N, C-alpha and C positions, 0 to 999 in steps of 0.2 A: 263619414264611415257608420257603418250599419253596426247596430248592437253585436250583432254574432261576428262579424268580422274583429271587431275589438277583442272580442271575449277569445276569438280563435288566436289573434294577433298576441294578447297577453297570457295566454297558453305558452304560444311557442315561444314567447321571450323567458317566461318561466323557466322552461325546459334546458334553453341555451345557458340561462345564469347558473343553473343547477349544474350543468356540466362546467360551465368555466369554474366555478367553485372548486369540483373534483379535480379539476385538471390542477388547479393552483397548490390543490392540498398533495397532490402528487408530486407536484414539482419542489415542494415546500419539503416534503418526506425524501426527495431524492438529493435535493442540496444539505438536509441535514447530516445524511448517510455519507455523503462525499466529505463533510468537513471532519467526521468522525473518524473515515478512513484516511484521509490525509495527517491528522494527527496522530494516529495510532503507528502511518508511516515514519513520521518523525523520530516517535520513541525508537521503532526498530532501528533506524538508521543511525541515531545516536548511539544505539547498543554497541551495532557493528564497529562503528569508528572507534569507540572506545576500545573493543577487541582488537580491532587493527593496531592502533596506537600502542596497546601493550604488548602485543607480539612483537612489533617492531622494535619497540624499547627493550624489550628483551634480547631478542635477536642481538641486536648491535653493541650491547653491553657486555655479549658475550665476545666482541671483537669481530665477529662474522655473522653472514644472514644464514640462519638455520633453515629457512623455508627452502633450499635446496637440496634435492637427493645427489648422491653421486658427487665424486670429488670434480670431476669436469665440469657439472653444472649442464650437462647434456641432457639429463633424464626428465627436466622438468621440475614442477614446483611441487613441493611437498604439503598438500593440502589437507592431510589426513588430518592433524593435529589440530588445525584451524577449523575444519568443519566438526570436529568432536566437541570445539570451544562453544560454537555458534549452537550447536544441539544441546549444551548443556543450558544455555539461557531459554531456549524455548523459542527461538525465532524461527521463522519459515526458512526452508533452505533453496533458494533459486537452482531450479533444474540446471543450470549452467553451471553451478557449481560442483554437482553430482555427476553430470556424462564426462 
């Protein structure tokens, strides 16, 4: 191998190594973000489960489920009070809850 070919090969190898290091750094950053997001989702889910449990206990301690509107249960669920409680916690509200 000629000296110029070896120098060119070393330069190319250096560029590839630099690109590989940059990709590894980006992957590490994405993995860290995913872990943090997963942990935050677990915290949010725990808060939602606590609200649901408290609401269920309160409803059934009164002897009937309060979440229904209307006497005949045909008008659907009364989610207004539950949404208010969720808003008080500062949790994000899924769009499917609002529509």
